[in-house]
Predicted model as a PDB file, atoms N, CA, C, CB and O in Angstrom, pLDDT in the B-factor column:
MODEL        1                                                                  
ATOM      1  N   MET A   1      71.640  87.952 100.328  1.00 72.00           N  
ATOM      2  CA  MET A   1      71.774  89.384 100.190  1.00 72.00           C  
ATOM      3  C   MET A   1      73.142  89.811 100.723  1.00 72.00           C  
ATOM      4  CB  MET A   1      70.632  90.118 100.932  1.00 72.00           C  
ATOM      5  O   MET A   1      73.581  89.325 101.766  1.00 72.00           O  
ATOM      6  N   VAL A   2      73.796  90.690 100.036  1.00 77.00           N  
ATOM      7  CA  VAL A   2      75.134  91.146 100.401  1.00 77.00           C  
ATOM      8  C   VAL A   2      75.006  92.325 101.361  1.00 77.00           C  
ATOM      9  CB  VAL A   2      75.959  91.544  99.135  1.00 77.00           C  
ATOM     10  O   VAL A   2      74.141  93.186 101.198  1.00 77.00           O  
ATOM     11  N   CYS A   3      75.868  92.349 102.349  1.00 86.00           N  
ATOM     12  CA  CYS A   3      75.798  93.433 103.327  1.00 86.00           C  
ATOM     13  C   CYS A   3      76.228  94.765 102.694  1.00 86.00           C  
ATOM     14  CB  CYS A   3      76.684  93.110 104.550  1.00 86.00           C  
ATOM     15  O   CYS A   3      76.992  94.791 101.729  1.00 86.00           O  
ATOM     16  N   ILE A   4      75.734  95.834 103.245  1.00 87.00           N  
ATOM     17  CA  ILE A   4      75.982  97.175 102.709  1.00 87.00           C  
ATOM     18  C   ILE A   4      77.486  97.527 102.714  1.00 87.00           C  
ATOM     19  CB  ILE A   4      75.197  98.217 103.526  1.00 87.00           C  
ATOM     20  O   ILE A   4      77.983  98.013 101.698  1.00 87.00           O  
ATOM     21  N   PRO A   5      78.226  97.302 103.814  1.00 88.00           N  
ATOM     22  CA  PRO A   5      79.654  97.646 103.793  1.00 88.00           C  
ATOM     23  C   PRO A   5      80.454  96.878 102.736  1.00 88.00           C  
ATOM     24  CB  PRO A   5      80.253  97.387 105.151  1.00 88.00           C  
ATOM     25  O   PRO A   5      81.475  97.369 102.255  1.00 88.00           O  
ATOM     26  N   CYS A   6      79.998  95.685 102.377  1.00 90.00           N  
ATOM     27  CA  CYS A   6      80.712  94.905 101.361  1.00 90.00           C  
ATOM     28  C   CYS A   6      80.606  95.554  99.982  1.00 90.00           C  
ATOM     29  CB  CYS A   6      80.162  93.475 101.307  1.00 90.00           C  
ATOM     30  O   CYS A   6      81.419  95.270  99.103  1.00 90.00           O  
ATOM     31  N   ILE A   7      79.630  96.406  99.789  1.00 90.00           N  
ATOM     32  CA  ILE A   7      79.470  97.117  98.526  1.00 90.00           C  
ATOM     33  C   ILE A   7      80.031  98.532  98.632  1.00 90.00           C  
ATOM     34  CB  ILE A   7      77.991  97.158  98.116  1.00 90.00           C  
ATOM     35  O   ILE A   7      80.715  99.002  97.724  1.00 90.00           O  
ATOM     36  N   VAL A   8      79.741  99.205  99.737  1.00 93.00           N  
ATOM     37  CA  VAL A   8      80.095 100.617  99.888  1.00 93.00           C  
ATOM     38  C   VAL A   8      81.602 100.817 100.029  1.00 93.00           C  
ATOM     39  CB  VAL A   8      79.382 101.206 101.096  1.00 93.00           C  
ATOM     40  O   VAL A   8      82.155 101.705  99.381  1.00 93.00           O  
ATOM     41  N   ILE A   9      82.275 100.028 100.845  1.00 94.00           N  
ATOM     42  CA  ILE A   9      83.710 100.216 101.089  1.00 94.00           C  
ATOM     43  C   ILE A   9      84.532 100.037  99.814  1.00 94.00           C  
ATOM     44  CB  ILE A   9      84.195  99.236 102.155  1.00 94.00           C  
ATOM     45  O   ILE A   9      85.382 100.888  99.551  1.00 94.00           O  
ATOM     46  N   PRO A  10      84.340  98.994  99.002  1.00 94.00           N  
ATOM     47  CA  PRO A  10      85.113  98.916  97.758  1.00 94.00           C  
ATOM     48  C   PRO A  10      84.831 100.072  96.793  1.00 94.00           C  
ATOM     49  CB  PRO A  10      84.822  97.609  97.066  1.00 94.00           C  
ATOM     50  O   PRO A  10      85.736 100.533  96.098  1.00 94.00           O  
ATOM     51  N   VAL A  11      83.596 100.532  96.749  1.00 95.00           N  
ATOM     52  CA  VAL A  11      83.270 101.664  95.871  1.00 95.00           C  
ATOM     53  C   VAL A  11      83.964 102.932  96.354  1.00 95.00           C  
ATOM     54  CB  VAL A  11      81.742 101.884  95.810  1.00 95.00           C  
ATOM     55  O   VAL A  11      84.511 103.687  95.550  1.00 95.00           O  
ATOM     56  N   LEU A  12      83.944 103.167  97.658  1.00 95.00           N  
ATOM     57  CA  LEU A  12      84.630 104.347  98.190  1.00 95.00           C  
ATOM     58  C   LEU A  12      86.139 104.273  97.985  1.00 95.00           C  
ATOM     59  CB  LEU A  12      84.322 104.508  99.670  1.00 95.00           C  
ATOM     60  O   LEU A  12      86.774 105.283  97.683  1.00 95.00           O  
ATOM     61  N   LEU A  13      86.715 103.091  98.146  1.00 95.00           N  
ATOM     62  CA  LEU A  13      88.149 102.938  97.887  1.00 95.00           C  
ATOM     63  C   LEU A  13      88.488 103.179  96.422  1.00 95.00           C  
ATOM     64  CB  LEU A  13      88.614 101.547  98.300  1.00 95.00           C  
ATOM     65  O   LEU A  13      89.520 103.774  96.112  1.00 95.00           O  
ATOM     66  N   TRP A  14      87.628 102.723  95.526  1.00 95.00           N  
ATOM     67  CA  TRP A  14      87.861 102.940  94.095  1.00 95.00           C  
ATOM     68  C   TRP A  14      87.777 104.434  93.761  1.00 95.00           C  
ATOM     69  CB  TRP A  14      86.835 102.140  93.249  1.00 95.00           C  
ATOM     70  O   TRP A  14      88.587 104.947  92.989  1.00 95.00           O  
ATOM     71  N   ILE A  15      86.801 105.124  94.342  1.00 96.00           N  
ATOM     72  CA  ILE A  15      86.670 106.571  94.104  1.00 96.00           C  
ATOM     73  C   ILE A  15      87.888 107.301  94.636  1.00 96.00           C  
ATOM     74  CB  ILE A  15      85.386 107.128  94.763  1.00 96.00           C  
ATOM     75  O   ILE A  15      88.400 108.211  93.985  1.00 96.00           O  
ATOM     76  N   TYR A  16      88.358 106.910  95.816  1.00 94.00           N  
ATOM     77  CA  TYR A  16      89.548 107.545  96.372  1.00 94.00           C  
ATOM     78  C   TYR A  16      90.765 107.327  95.478  1.00 94.00           C  
ATOM     79  CB  TYR A  16      89.827 107.010  97.773  1.00 94.00           C  
ATOM     80  O   TYR A  16      91.461 108.281  95.130  1.00 94.00           O  
ATOM     81  N   LYS A  17      91.023 106.069  95.104  1.00 94.00           N  
ATOM     82  CA  LYS A  17      92.202 105.761  94.280  1.00 94.00           C  
ATOM     83  C   LYS A  17      92.128 106.416  92.904  1.00 94.00           C  
ATOM     84  CB  LYS A  17      92.350 104.250  94.119  1.00 94.00           C  
ATOM     85  O   LYS A  17      93.149 106.856  92.375  1.00 94.00           O  
ATOM     86  N   LYS A  18      90.961 106.484  92.334  1.00 94.00           N  
ATOM     87  CA  LYS A  18      90.812 106.987  90.972  1.00 94.00           C  
ATOM     88  C   LYS A  18      90.818 108.512  90.913  1.00 94.00           C  
ATOM     89  CB  LYS A  18      89.533 106.458  90.365  1.00 94.00           C  
ATOM     90  O   LYS A  18      91.464 109.089  90.038  1.00 94.00           O  
ATOM     91  N   PHE A  19      90.109 109.174  91.829  1.00 95.00           N  
ATOM     92  CA  PHE A  19      89.903 110.609  91.703  1.00 95.00           C  
ATOM     93  C   PHE A  19      90.571 111.454  92.786  1.00 95.00           C  
ATOM     94  CB  PHE A  19      88.457 110.887  91.704  1.00 95.00           C  
ATOM     95  O   PHE A  19      91.068 112.540  92.490  1.00 95.00           O  
ATOM     96  N   LEU A  20      90.594 110.992  94.012  1.00 94.00           N  
ATOM     97  CA  LEU A  20      91.100 111.826  95.096  1.00 94.00           C  
ATOM     98  C   LEU A  20      92.597 111.681  95.358  1.00 94.00           C  
ATOM     99  CB  LEU A  20      90.358 111.510  96.342  1.00 94.00           C  
ATOM    100  O   LEU A  20      93.264 112.664  95.682  1.00 94.00           O  
ATOM    101  N   GLU A  21      93.131 110.472  95.223  1.00 92.00           N  
ATOM    102  CA  GLU A  21      94.539 110.247  95.529  1.00 92.00           C  
ATOM    103  C   GLU A  21      95.498 111.080  94.675  1.00 92.00           C  
ATOM    104  CB  GLU A  21      94.857 108.797  95.357  1.00 92.00           C  
ATOM    105  O   GLU A  21      96.501 111.553  95.210  1.00 92.00           O  
ATOM    106  N   PRO A  22      95.249 111.285  93.374  1.00 91.00           N  
ATOM    107  CA  PRO A  22      96.179 112.125  92.604  1.00 91.00           C  
ATOM    108  C   PRO A  22      96.307 113.552  93.134  1.00 91.00           C  
ATOM    109  CB  PRO A  22      95.740 112.175  91.169  1.00 91.00           C  
ATOM    110  O   PRO A  22      97.333 114.193  92.911  1.00 91.00           O  
ATOM    111  N   TYR A  23      95.309 114.056  93.818  1.00 93.00           N  
ATOM    112  CA  TYR A  23      95.373 115.409  94.369  1.00 93.00           C  
ATOM    113  C   TYR A  23      95.827 115.429  95.823  1.00 93.00           C  
ATOM    114  CB  TYR A  23      94.024 116.074  94.255  1.00 93.00           C  
ATOM    115  O   TYR A  23      96.491 116.375  96.248  1.00 93.00           O  
ATOM    116  N   ILE A  24      95.482 114.403  96.587  1.00 92.00           N  
ATOM    117  CA  ILE A  24      95.813 114.373  98.008  1.00 92.00           C  
ATOM    118  C   ILE A  24      97.241 113.878  98.255  1.00 92.00           C  
ATOM    119  CB  ILE A  24      94.824 113.488  98.752  1.00 92.00           C  
ATOM    120  O   ILE A  24      97.924 114.403  99.134  1.00 92.00           O  
ATOM    121  N   TYR A  25      97.697 112.893  97.506  1.00 91.00           N  
ATOM    122  CA  TYR A  25      99.008 112.281  97.766  1.00 91.00           C  
ATOM    123  C   TYR A  25     100.164 113.286  97.663  1.00 91.00           C  
ATOM    124  CB  TYR A  25      99.244 111.138  96.789  1.00 91.00           C  
ATOM    125  O   TYR A  25     101.044 113.262  98.523  1.00 91.00           O  
ATOM    126  N   PRO A  26     100.205 114.163  96.657  1.00 91.00           N  
ATOM    127  CA  PRO A  26     101.318 115.130  96.640  1.00 91.00           C  
ATOM    128  C   PRO A  26     101.339 116.064  97.847  1.00 91.00           C  
ATOM    129  CB  PRO A  26     101.249 115.956  95.385  1.00 91.00           C  
ATOM    130  O   PRO A  26     102.394 116.589  98.205  1.00 91.00           O  
ATOM    131  N   LEU A  27     100.201 116.272  98.467  1.00 92.00           N  
ATOM    132  CA  LEU A  27     100.159 117.136  99.648  1.00 92.00           C  
ATOM    133  C   LEU A  27     100.676 116.432 100.900  1.00 92.00           C  
ATOM    134  CB  LEU A  27      98.740 117.619  99.884  1.00 92.00           C  
ATOM    135  O   LEU A  27     101.310 117.064 101.745  1.00 92.00           O  
ATOM    136  N   ILE A  28     100.411 115.126 101.030  1.00 90.00           N  
ATOM    137  CA  ILE A  28     100.806 114.416 102.247  1.00 90.00           C  
ATOM    138  C   ILE A  28     102.132 113.669 102.115  1.00 90.00           C  
ATOM    139  CB  ILE A  28      99.730 113.445 102.633  1.00 90.00           C  
ATOM    140  O   ILE A  28     102.688 113.241 103.126  1.00 90.00           O  
ATOM    141  N   SER A  29     102.645 113.504 100.918  1.00 88.00           N  
ATOM    142  CA  SER A  29     103.874 112.716 100.738  1.00 88.00           C  
ATOM    143  C   SER A  29     105.093 113.297 101.454  1.00 88.00           C  
ATOM    144  CB  SER A  29     104.181 112.594  99.272  1.00 88.00           C  
ATOM    145  O   SER A  29     105.898 112.508 101.947  1.00 88.00           O  
ATOM    146  N   PRO A  30     105.293 114.625 101.550  1.00 87.00           N  
ATOM    147  CA  PRO A  30     106.451 115.110 102.326  1.00 87.00           C  
ATOM    148  C   PRO A  30     106.385 114.720 103.800  1.00 87.00           C  
ATOM    149  CB  PRO A  30     106.551 116.621 102.214  1.00 87.00           C  
ATOM    150  O   PRO A  30     107.415 114.433 104.410  1.00 87.00           O  
ATOM    151  N   PHE A  31     105.193 114.706 104.373  1.00 87.00           N  
ATOM    152  CA  PHE A  31     105.052 114.333 105.783  1.00 87.00           C  
ATOM    153  C   PHE A  31     105.263 112.838 105.982  1.00 87.00           C  
ATOM    154  CB  PHE A  31     103.672 114.740 106.307  1.00 87.00           C  
ATOM    155  O   PHE A  31     105.863 112.419 106.972  1.00 87.00           O  
ATOM    156  N   VAL A  32     104.777 112.042 105.055  1.00 84.00           N  
ATOM    157  CA  VAL A  32     104.932 110.596 105.147  1.00 84.00           C  
ATOM    158  C   VAL A  32     106.402 110.208 105.014  1.00 84.00           C  
ATOM    159  CB  VAL A  32     104.091 109.893 104.067  1.00 84.00           C  
ATOM    160  O   VAL A  32     106.871 109.313 105.717  1.00 84.00           O  
ATOM    161  N   SER A  33     107.130 110.869 104.122  1.00 84.00           N  
ATOM    162  CA  SER A  33     108.543 110.530 103.930  1.00 84.00           C  
ATOM    163  C   SER A  33     109.383 110.892 105.153  1.00 84.00           C  
ATOM    164  CB  SER A  33     109.093 111.243 102.697  1.00 84.00           C  
ATOM    165  O   SER A  33     110.427 110.282 105.383  1.00 84.00           O  
ATOM    166  N   ARG A  34     108.945 111.864 105.933  1.00 85.00           N  
ATOM    167  CA  ARG A  34     109.671 112.197 107.162  1.00 85.00           C  
ATOM    168  C   ARG A  34     109.413 111.165 108.253  1.00 85.00           C  
ATOM    169  CB  ARG A  34     109.274 113.590 107.656  1.00 85.00           C  
ATOM    170  O   ARG A  34     110.297 110.877 109.060  1.00 85.00           O  
ATOM    171  N   ILE A  35     108.210 110.612 108.279  1.00 86.00           N  
ATOM    172  CA  ILE A  35     107.853 109.658 109.326  1.00 86.00           C  
ATOM    173  C   ILE A  35     108.448 108.287 109.051  1.00 86.00           C  
ATOM    174  CB  ILE A  35     106.338 109.552 109.454  1.00 86.00           C  
ATOM    175  O   ILE A  35     109.046 107.682 109.941  1.00 86.00           O  
ATOM    176  N   TRP A  36     108.289 107.784 107.819  1.00 81.00           N  
ATOM    177  CA  TRP A  36     108.767 106.452 107.463  1.00 81.00           C  
ATOM    178  C   TRP A  36     110.088 106.553 106.739  1.00 81.00           C  
ATOM    179  CB  TRP A  36     107.741 105.714 106.598  1.00 81.00           C  
ATOM    180  O   TRP A  36     110.202 107.292 105.760  1.00 81.00           O  
ATOM    181  N   PRO A  37     111.117 105.805 107.213  1.00 72.00           N  
ATOM    182  CA  PRO A  37     112.403 105.814 106.507  1.00 72.00           C  
ATOM    183  C   PRO A  37     112.306 105.052 105.191  1.00 72.00           C  
ATOM    184  CB  PRO A  37     113.506 105.206 107.390  1.00 72.00           C  
ATOM    185  O   PRO A  37     111.411 104.229 104.997  1.00 72.00           O  
ATOM    186  N   ARG A  38     113.240 105.340 104.294  1.00 70.00           N  
ATOM    187  CA  ARG A  38     113.222 104.682 102.984  1.00 70.00           C  
ATOM    188  C   ARG A  38     113.558 103.199 103.087  1.00 70.00           C  
ATOM    189  CB  ARG A  38     114.202 105.365 102.038  1.00 70.00           C  
ATOM    190  O   ARG A  38     112.911 102.372 102.445  1.00 70.00           O  
ATOM    191  N   LYS A  39     114.561 102.858 103.887  1.00 67.00           N  
ATOM    192  CA  LYS A  39     114.933 101.451 104.071  1.00 67.00           C  
ATOM    193  C   LYS A  39     114.419 100.995 105.422  1.00 67.00           C  
ATOM    194  CB  LYS A  39     116.482 101.246 103.966  1.00 67.00           C  
ATOM    195  O   LYS A  39     114.741 101.582 106.455  1.00 67.00           O  
ATOM    196  N   ALA A  40     113.621  99.949 105.402  1.00 56.00           N  
ATOM    197  CA  ALA A  40     113.049  99.448 106.647  1.00 56.00           C  
ATOM    198  C   ALA A  40     114.086  98.708 107.476  1.00 56.00           C  
ATOM    199  CB  ALA A  40     111.867  98.535 106.356  1.00 56.00           C  
ATOM    200  O   ALA A  40     114.100  98.830 108.701  1.00 56.00           O  
ATOM    201  N   VAL A  41     114.957  97.940 106.823  1.00 57.00           N  
ATOM    202  CA  VAL A  41     115.960  97.155 107.528  1.00 57.00           C  
ATOM    203  C   VAL A  41     117.329  97.584 107.042  1.00 57.00           C  
ATOM    204  CB  VAL A  41     115.744  95.631 107.314  1.00 57.00           C  
ATOM    205  O   VAL A  41     117.637  97.495 105.854  1.00 57.00           O  
ATOM    206  N   GLN A  42     118.144  98.048 107.968  1.00 56.00           N  
ATOM    207  CA  GLN A  42     119.510  98.413 107.639  1.00 56.00           C  
ATOM    208  C   GLN A  42     120.426  97.609 108.538  1.00 56.00           C  
ATOM    209  CB  GLN A  42     119.755  99.946 107.800  1.00 56.00           C  
ATOM    210  O   GLN A  42     120.599  97.932 109.713  1.00 56.00           O  
ATOM    211  N   SER A  43     121.014  96.555 107.978  1.00 55.00           N  
ATOM    212  CA  SER A  43     121.884  95.690 108.745  1.00 55.00           C  
ATOM    213  C   SER A  43     123.143  95.413 107.939  1.00 55.00           C  
ATOM    214  CB  SER A  43     121.169  94.378 109.122  1.00 55.00           C  
ATOM    215  O   SER A  43     123.077  95.043 106.767  1.00 55.00           O  
ATOM    216  N   SER A  44     124.298  95.600 108.588  1.00 56.00           N  
ATOM    217  CA  SER A  44     125.554  95.338 107.896  1.00 56.00           C  
ATOM    218  C   SER A  44     126.044  93.914 108.139  1.00 56.00           C  
ATOM    219  CB  SER A  44     126.614  96.335 108.340  1.00 56.00           C  
ATOM    220  O   SER A  44     126.827  93.386 107.350  1.00 56.00           O  
ATOM    221  N   ASP A  45     125.590  93.292 109.218  1.00 54.00           N  
ATOM    222  CA  ASP A  45     126.022  91.946 109.549  1.00 54.00           C  
ATOM    223  C   ASP A  45     124.885  90.968 109.260  1.00 54.00           C  
ATOM    224  CB  ASP A  45     126.465  91.857 111.031  1.00 54.00           C  
ATOM    225  O   ASP A  45     123.823  91.041 109.877  1.00 54.00           O  
ATOM    226  N   LYS A  46     125.114  90.059 108.326  1.00 53.00           N  
ATOM    227  CA  LYS A  46     124.073  89.104 107.935  1.00 53.00           C  
ATOM    228  C   LYS A  46     123.906  87.988 108.958  1.00 53.00           C  
ATOM    229  CB  LYS A  46     124.395  88.508 106.575  1.00 53.00           C  
ATOM    230  O   LYS A  46     122.848  87.359 108.997  1.00 53.00           O  
ATOM    231  N   ASN A  47     124.905  87.720 109.780  1.00 53.00           N  
ATOM    232  CA  ASN A  47     124.840  86.630 110.746  1.00 53.00           C  
ATOM    233  C   ASN A  47     123.966  86.964 111.946  1.00 53.00           C  
ATOM    234  CB  ASN A  47     126.227  86.277 111.214  1.00 53.00           C  
ATOM    235  O   ASN A  47     123.568  86.060 112.680  1.00 53.00           O  
ATOM    236  N   LYS A  48     123.660  88.224 112.163  1.00 53.00           N  
ATOM    237  CA  LYS A  48     122.839  88.600 113.307  1.00 53.00           C  
ATOM    238  C   LYS A  48     121.406  88.125 113.144  1.00 53.00           C  
ATOM    239  CB  LYS A  48     122.868  90.103 113.504  1.00 53.00           C  
ATOM    240  O   LYS A  48     120.723  87.891 114.140  1.00 53.00           O  
ATOM    241  N   SER A  49     120.939  87.978 111.926  1.00 52.00           N  
ATOM    242  CA  SER A  49     119.548  87.598 111.711  1.00 52.00           C  
ATOM    243  C   SER A  49     119.324  86.095 111.849  1.00 52.00           C  
ATOM    244  CB  SER A  49     119.098  88.054 110.345  1.00 52.00           C  
ATOM    245  O   SER A  49     118.176  85.656 111.928  1.00 52.00           O  
ATOM    246  N   GLN A  50     120.385  85.298 111.880  1.00 55.00           N  
ATOM    247  CA  GLN A  50     120.231  83.856 112.019  1.00 55.00           C  
ATOM    248  C   GLN A  50     120.064  83.506 113.495  1.00 55.00           C  
ATOM    249  CB  GLN A  50     121.445  83.108 111.410  1.00 55.00           C  
ATOM    250  O   GLN A  50     120.801  83.999 114.349  1.00 55.00           O  
ATOM    251  N   ILE A  51     119.096  82.660 113.780  1.00 56.00           N  
ATOM    252  CA  ILE A  51     118.792  82.277 115.153  1.00 56.00           C  
ATOM    253  C   ILE A  51     119.116  80.806 115.340  1.00 56.00           C  
ATOM    254  CB  ILE A  51     117.308  82.562 115.499  1.00 56.00           C  
ATOM    255  O   ILE A  51     118.788  79.976 114.491  1.00 56.00           O  
ATOM    256  N   ASP A  52     119.761  80.487 116.454  1.00 56.00           N  
ATOM    257  CA  ASP A  52     120.099  79.110 116.766  1.00 56.00           C  
ATOM    258  C   ASP A  52     118.930  78.492 117.526  1.00 56.00           C  
ATOM    259  CB  ASP A  52     121.421  79.025 117.590  1.00 56.00           C  
ATOM    260  O   ASP A  52     118.569  78.971 118.601  1.00 56.00           O  
ATOM    261  N   CYS A  53     118.342  77.440 116.980  1.00 55.00           N  
ATOM    262  CA  CYS A  53     117.149  76.824 117.586  1.00 55.00           C  
ATOM    263  C   CYS A  53     117.419  75.394 118.029  1.00 55.00           C  
ATOM    264  CB  CYS A  53     115.979  76.845 116.600  1.00 55.00           C  
ATOM    265  O   CYS A  53     116.515  74.560 117.981  1.00 55.00           O  
ATOM    266  N   LYS A  54     118.632  75.090 118.455  1.00 58.00           N  
ATOM    267  CA  LYS A  54     118.958  73.720 118.838  1.00 58.00           C  
ATOM    268  C   LYS A  54     118.178  73.271 120.070  1.00 58.00           C  
ATOM    269  CB  LYS A  54     120.449  73.593 119.098  1.00 58.00           C  
ATOM    270  O   LYS A  54     117.758  72.116 120.134  1.00 58.00           O  
ATOM    271  N   GLY A  55     117.975  74.146 121.042  1.00 54.00           N  
ATOM    272  CA  GLY A  55     117.317  73.751 122.274  1.00 54.00           C  
ATOM    273  C   GLY A  55     115.856  74.130 122.312  1.00 54.00           C  
ATOM    274  O   GLY A  55     115.328  74.410 123.388  1.00 54.00           O  
ATOM    275  N   ALA A  56     115.181  74.149 121.169  1.00 56.00           N  
ATOM    276  CA  ALA A  56     113.776  74.554 121.137  1.00 56.00           C  
ATOM    277  C   ALA A  56     112.930  73.481 120.471  1.00 56.00           C  
ATOM    278  CB  ALA A  56     113.613  75.893 120.401  1.00 56.00           C  
ATOM    279  O   ALA A  56     113.401  72.748 119.603  1.00 56.00           O  
ATOM    280  N   ASP A  57     111.666  73.402 120.895  1.00 57.00           N  
ATOM    281  CA  ASP A  57     110.759  72.466 120.239  1.00 57.00           C  
ATOM    282  C   ASP A  57     110.099  73.152 119.043  1.00 57.00           C  
ATOM    283  CB  ASP A  57     109.686  71.943 121.234  1.00 57.00           C  
ATOM    284  O   ASP A  57     110.542  74.221 118.624  1.00 57.00           O  
ATOM    285  N   THR A  58     109.053  72.553 118.496  1.00 61.00           N  
ATOM    286  CA  THR A  58     108.443  73.096 117.277  1.00 61.00           C  
ATOM    287  C   THR A  58     107.761  74.437 117.508  1.00 61.00           C  
ATOM    288  CB  THR A  58     107.439  72.114 116.721  1.00 61.00           C  
ATOM    289  O   THR A  58     107.586  75.202 116.560  1.00 61.00           O  
ATOM    290  N   SER A  59     107.371  74.743 118.747  1.00 60.00           N  
ATOM    291  CA  SER A  59     106.729  76.027 119.017  1.00 60.00           C  
ATOM    292  C   SER A  59     107.755  77.120 119.292  1.00 60.00           C  
ATOM    293  CB  SER A  59     105.777  75.901 120.198  1.00 60.00           C  
ATOM    294  O   SER A  59     107.379  78.282 119.445  1.00 60.00           O  
ATOM    295  N   GLY A  60     109.042  76.778 119.360  1.00 58.00           N  
ATOM    296  CA  GLY A  60     110.080  77.757 119.605  1.00 58.00           C  
ATOM    297  C   GLY A  60     110.414  77.935 121.073  1.00 58.00           C  
ATOM    298  O   GLY A  60     111.293  78.724 121.416  1.00 58.00           O  
ATOM    299  N   LEU A  61     109.723  77.210 121.946  1.00 61.00           N  
ATOM    300  CA  LEU A  61     109.989  77.307 123.366  1.00 61.00           C  
ATOM    301  C   LEU A  61     111.124  76.369 123.746  1.00 61.00           C  
ATOM    302  CB  LEU A  61     108.730  76.990 124.176  1.00 61.00           C  
ATOM    303  O   LEU A  61     111.281  75.311 123.136  1.00 61.00           O  
ATOM    304  N   PRO A  62     111.917  76.741 124.747  1.00 60.00           N  
ATOM    305  CA  PRO A  62     113.023  75.866 125.150  1.00 60.00           C  
ATOM    306  C   PRO A  62     112.503  74.544 125.717  1.00 60.00           C  
ATOM    307  CB  PRO A  62     113.910  76.572 126.190  1.00 60.00           C  
ATOM    308  O   PRO A  62     111.467  74.498 126.380  1.00 60.00           O  
ATOM    309  N   THR A  63     113.241  73.484 125.442  1.00 61.00           N  
ATOM    310  CA  THR A  63     112.851  72.157 125.915  1.00 61.00           C  
ATOM    311  C   THR A  63     113.766  71.733 127.043  1.00 61.00           C  
ATOM    312  CB  THR A  63     112.891  71.124 124.770  1.00 61.00           C  
ATOM    313  O   THR A  63     114.893  72.212 127.168  1.00 61.00           O  
ATOM    314  N   LYS A  64     113.263  70.827 127.860  1.00 64.00           N  
ATOM    315  CA  LYS A  64     114.075  70.267 128.932  1.00 64.00           C  
ATOM    316  C   LYS A  64     114.422  68.837 128.550  1.00 64.00           C  
ATOM    317  CB  LYS A  64     113.331  70.323 130.312  1.00 64.00           C  
ATOM    318  O   LYS A  64     113.582  68.103 128.031  1.00 64.00           O  
ATOM    319  N   GLY A  65     115.621  68.462 128.799  1.00 61.00           N  
ATOM    320  CA  GLY A  65     116.018  67.086 128.531  1.00 61.00           C  
ATOM    321  C   GLY A  65     116.729  66.946 127.193  1.00 61.00           C  
ATOM    322  O   GLY A  65     117.367  67.874 126.697  1.00 61.00           O  
ATOM    323  N   GLN A  66     116.595  65.754 126.631  1.00 60.00           N  
ATOM    324  CA  GLN A  66     117.298  65.424 125.405  1.00 60.00           C  
ATOM    325  C   GLN A  66     116.723  66.207 124.221  1.00 60.00           C  
ATOM    326  CB  GLN A  66     117.222  63.916 125.138  1.00 60.00           C  
ATOM    327  O   GLN A  66     115.508  66.256 124.029  1.00 60.00           O  
ATOM    328  N   THR A  67     117.620  66.824 123.424  1.00 56.00           N  
ATOM    329  CA  THR A  67     117.169  67.624 122.292  1.00 56.00           C  
ATOM    330  C   THR A  67     117.267  66.870 120.978  1.00 56.00           C  
ATOM    331  CB  THR A  67     117.970  68.897 122.208  1.00 56.00           C  
ATOM    332  O   THR A  67     116.677  67.292 119.984  1.00 56.00           O  
ATOM    333  N   GLU A  68     118.002  65.761 120.950  1.00 62.00           N  
ATOM    334  CA  GLU A  68     118.127  64.985 119.718  1.00 62.00           C  
ATOM    335  C   GLU A  68     116.945  64.032 119.592  1.00 62.00           C  
ATOM    336  CB  GLU A  68     119.463  64.203 119.691  1.00 62.00           C  
ATOM    337  O   GLU A  68     116.519  63.432 120.579  1.00 62.00           O  
ATOM    338  N   ILE A  69     116.421  63.893 118.390  1.00 63.00           N  
ATOM    339  CA  ILE A  69     115.308  62.989 118.135  1.00 63.00           C  
ATOM    340  C   ILE A  69     115.834  61.845 117.288  1.00 63.00           C  
ATOM    341  CB  ILE A  69     114.116  63.722 117.428  1.00 63.00           C  
ATOM    342  O   ILE A  69     116.437  62.054 116.236  1.00 63.00           O  
ATOM    343  N   SER A  70     115.597  60.641 117.762  1.00 62.00           N  
ATOM    344  CA  SER A  70     116.074  59.465 117.068  1.00 62.00           C  
ATOM    345  C   SER A  70     114.929  58.841 116.290  1.00 62.00           C  
ATOM    346  CB  SER A  70     116.683  58.454 118.054  1.00 62.00           C  
ATOM    347  O   SER A  70     113.803  58.773 116.782  1.00 62.00           O  
ATOM    348  N   ASP A  71     115.215  58.381 115.065  1.00 66.00           N  
ATOM    349  CA  ASP A  71     114.206  57.729 114.232  1.00 66.00           C  
ATOM    350  C   ASP A  71     114.140  56.219 114.483  1.00 66.00           C  
ATOM    351  CB  ASP A  71     114.496  57.995 112.762  1.00 66.00           C  
ATOM    352  O   ASP A  71     113.230  55.545 114.002  1.00 66.00           O  
ATOM    353  N   LYS A  72     115.106  55.698 115.233  1.00 67.00           N  
ATOM    354  CA  LYS A  72     115.156  54.265 115.468  1.00 67.00           C  
ATOM    355  C   LYS A  72     114.197  53.868 116.592  1.00 67.00           C  
ATOM    356  CB  LYS A  72     116.587  53.829 115.807  1.00 67.00           C  
ATOM    357  O   LYS A  72     113.985  54.610 117.551  1.00 67.00           O  
ATOM    358  N   LYS A  73     113.628  52.674 116.436  1.00 69.00           N  
ATOM    359  CA  LYS A  73     112.772  52.143 117.489  1.00 69.00           C  
ATOM    360  C   LYS A  73     113.619  51.643 118.641  1.00 69.00           C  
ATOM    361  CB  LYS A  73     111.876  51.018 116.953  1.00 69.00           C  
ATOM    362  O   LYS A  73     114.692  51.074 118.442  1.00 69.00           O  
ATOM    363  N   LYS A  74     113.126  51.861 119.837  1.00 66.00           N  
ATOM    364  CA  LYS A  74     113.823  51.344 121.016  1.00 66.00           C  
ATOM    365  C   LYS A  74     113.197  50.011 121.393  1.00 66.00           C  
ATOM    366  CB  LYS A  74     113.753  52.356 122.212  1.00 66.00           C  
ATOM    367  O   LYS A  74     111.972  49.894 121.444  1.00 66.00           O  
ATOM    368  N   ASP A  75     114.022  49.004 121.658  1.00 56.00           N  
ATOM    369  CA  ASP A  75     113.517  47.662 122.031  1.00 56.00           C  
ATOM    370  C   ASP A  75     113.190  47.573 123.486  1.00 56.00           C  
ATOM    371  CB  ASP A  75     114.526  46.591 121.686  1.00 56.00           C  
ATOM    372  O   ASP A  75     112.758  46.522 123.959  1.00 56.00           O  
TER     373      ASP A  75                                                      
ENDMDL                                                                          
END                                                                             
């Protein structure tokens, strides 16, 4: 048996998108546009987003000791 919210929530979302949103969205869109900027990321320098991870392990935490990993077997 399927739970009630699994049926009710999609039906309510469909009713909202189909019938209510065309009337409600024009009323709230001026307020939303003031709160959220049009461009989420405004960066003029592309090098700022690159991160140097030489001294970090796979989890991103700094490591102590040797940072180079050798594929050769040690005798």
